[in-house]
N, C-alpha and C positions, 0 to 999 in steps of 0.2 A: 299507341295513340292512333285514332282514326284520322284519315286524310279528309279534308273538307273539299267538297265540290259544290259550288254555288249554282250550278246549272242542274237541269233535270236529266236523269238517265232513264231511258226507256229500254226495258228488257222484255223477254217473252214470258217468263214464268216465275213462280214464287221461289224456286230453287236458285235461279239466277239472282233474284233480288236478295235472297238470304245470304248468298256468298258475298255479293258486293257490300251489303250492309255490315258484314263482319269486319270490314276494314275501311269503309267509307261513310262519312257523315254527310248526307245529302238526300235530296228527294229522288226516290227510285220508283218508277211506275211500271207495272206489268201490263202486258197486252193480253195475257191469257192465251198465248199462241196466236193463231190466225184470227182469233176473235177480238180484234182491236175494235171495240164498239164505238158507236157514235158519241157517247158521253165522254169517253177517253179522248177521242179526237177533238171534241169541242173544248175540253179543258186544255189540251195541248196547244190549240190555236190561241186561246187567251194567254196562257202562260208564256208562249213564245214572244210575247210583247215585252216580257220582263226578264226572261232567261233564255239561254241557249237550250235547245233540245238535243241531247246526245243519244243517238240510237245505237245500242249495242245488242244486236240480235244474233242468233246462231248463224254460223256460216253455212247455211243450206237454203233450199228453195223456199221453205216457209219463212225463214229470216229475211230473205230477199223480198218476198211478197209483203211482209210487214213494213220493211223499210220503204218500199215504193208507195204503199198506202199512206204512210205518215208524210212522206215527202210531197205527195200530191195534195195533201190537205193542210199542212202546217208550214209556217215560215220559220226561219232561224234554226234550221235543222242541220246537224252535223253527224254524219255517219262514221262510226268507229268500226273499221273492218277487222274482224277477228280472223286469224288464219286457222283453218281446220286442223292443221298439223299440231296446233297447240291447244286444241279443244277436244281432247280424247281421253276417255277414262272408262274402263270396263265395257268396251265396245259401244259406248255411247258418244255422241258428238254434240257439243254445245257449250255455251258460256259457263254453265254450271259444272262442266267437266274440265274447265281450265284451272290453272294454278293461280293463286293470289298474285304471285310474282308476275306472271304473264299479264294479268288484268291490270296490275299496278303499272306495268310498262305502257300498256295501251292508254291508260287514263291519266298518267302523270302530268301531261300538259294542261289538264283542266283543273288541277289542284289549286287551292287558294290558301293564302295565309290569314284571310279574314273570315270570321265567323259569319254564318248565315244571319242576315238582319231579321229581327223579329218585329212584326207589327202587331201581332196578337199572340197570346200564349194559351196553353191548355186550360188555365184557370179562367181566362176570359171566355173561352168557348163553353166551358162547363157552366159558367155563370149565365151566358146567353140562353142555354138550353134549360137549366134548372131554375135559376132565379127569375129570369124574364119569360120563361115558358115559351121560347121560340122553338118550334119543331126543327130538329136537325135536318130533316128532309127538305124543309122550306128554305133553310140556309143553303143547302146544296143546290136546290133549283134556282134560287135567287142569284147565285154567283156562277152557275153553270159548271160546277166542279165534280159532278157525278155523285152517285149514291155511295158515300164512303163513311168510314168510322169517324168518331170525334177526333181521334189523333190525326187522321188524314185530313179532316176538315181544317184543323189548325195549320198543318203544313201547306195546304193549298191556298188558304186565305193569306198566309205569309207570302207565298209566291206572288199572289195578285196584289200584294201590299194593302190588304184590307184590315182596318182596325176594328176594335170592339165598337167604338162610337159610330163608325160607318155602318156596321150591321144594325145597331140600334136605330139609326136614322132611317135605314131602308125599311125597317119594320115599325116605323112611327113611334119610337120611344124617345123620351127626352134624353138628350146627350148630357 
């Protein structure tokens, strides 16, 4: 059974996110290495009003640069420091090369017994896009959540506590 984290975990790449999502139920955001773009930072700024931002980047210079960039631009940030001695596999160093046990030990104080609260679900988001013909990119722009998939739109709207009726109101539909 996956562990629940109600905060947002920020990692560098898809392999880091994939490893974490194999045992954690929660929002995981990737920076795509040093390319932590403006959209991601803007979303993290908004999201930090609702949740802690947990930074879990590789224990190297690139990871340090990413941590500093986020800390300079976002509030409510908690850095989780990984030890390079536990992040090695096949001559590579990073979060993706860590064991699940090690990562579990790093993250356990952030685990929750309560499920992530839902304000909107995937059916609501699909209805907004298909039934109400609201362009998904317009939703992303309206709420400053970055250009993301429908699944990620759902996750991010939940983080920002946005309901279907709130989206409809923003786009001038009757609630």
